[in-house]
N, C-alpha and C positions, 0 to 999 in steps of 0.2 A: 626818812627812808622807811622807818617802820610803818608810817601812816600808808605810804604807797604800797608796801608788801600786804599790809592787812586788807586794804580795799581790793587789791587784786586777788587775794584769796577770798574775800567776800562775794565778788562777782564771778568767780570761776565756776560756781554752780549753776550760773545763769547764762553762761556762754555756750554756743553750739561748737562742739568739737569739729574740726576740719571745715569750718564755714568757708565756702568759696569766695565770699565777699572781703575776707580778711587777709588780703594780700598786702605784704609790706610796702610794695612801691605802686600799688593799684590806686584807682579812684577811691576817693573818700565815700564811705558808707557808714552812717551812724550805727553804733552798736553799743552794748553796755560797757564794753571796755573803754572805749574811747570817750563815752560820756562821763564815766566815773573819774577818769584820769584828768579830763578837763576841769570838772568841778573842784577836785583836789588841788591841782597845780594852780588854778585861780585863786582858790582859797589860801594857799600858801604864799603866793605873791603879795596878797592883801596882808597877810600876817607879817611878812618881811617889811613891808612899808610901816606898818603900824608899830612894831616892836623896835625897829631900828631907827625911827625918828628921835633925834637927839632932844629937841625942846631946849629949856634953858640950860645954860646961858647963850647957846649959839643961835637958836631960833625961838620962835613963839612956841609955847606947848601945844600938843596936838590938839587938845580940845578948844584951843583959841585960834588955830588955823582951820576955820570953818570950811573953806572949800575942800581941803584934804580930808577932813574929819568926815564931812557929809558924803564924799565919794566913797570913802572906805566903809562907812555904815551902809549906805545904799547898796554898795556891790556885795557886802556880806548878807544883807537881807535878801537880794535877788538869787544869791546862790542857795540860801536855805529855802526860798519859795521853789527854786527849780528842783531841789533835792526833794521836796514833798510833793512835787507836782501840783501845786497849788494853782499855778497859771500856765495851762498847757500851751497857750500861744507864745509864751516866752521861751518855753522849752523848745518849740518848733523853730522859732527865730534862731535860736542858738544851735540848732541841728543836733539835738540830743534826743535819746530814746527814752520812753517812760521807764522809770526805775521800778523794779518789782515791788509790787504791794504786799506780797506774801510774807508772812512772818515778821521779822523786826529789821529787815534790810535797809530801810530808810532811816531808821532811828539808830541803828549801828554806824551808818554812814555819818549822820549828824554828830554822834558821840565822837567819831574819829576827828571830824573837823573841828569840833570845840576843844578836843583834847590837844589837837595840833596847835591851836591858838594858845591854849594855856601853857603847853610845853615850851613853844617859841618864846612866849613872854617870860617865863621862869628861867630859861637858859639866857636870855638877854639881861635879866636882872642879876643874876650871878656873875655874868661877865662884866658887867658895869661895877659891881661890887669889888670884883677881883682886880680892877684896875690900879 
């Protein structure tokens, strides 16, 4: 929740107030808000799969489950590339807007993403230890 609130605050300076295209039940129009929320929610779903994967003794360890591991890794890399706007056609396919290149916006976003991964992993480790 704190990650979401932080990225919403981060993109608030780059949103147009009273934008007529931002209608809750209207047609989809890419903007900074829905682009950031998509990136963060996709990242959080990947984190959930990764940290909640049990491994031994119930299933094989995550690194031994090659299809799942490569899917997670590839998706994380794709989201980092989209966040840095390294591959504009990928951003266009996903219907995302270019993120602001001014200041440290992109790097703050990446810091939130990786902090979210670290935080999810740490909470899972504490929960497993407390069982």
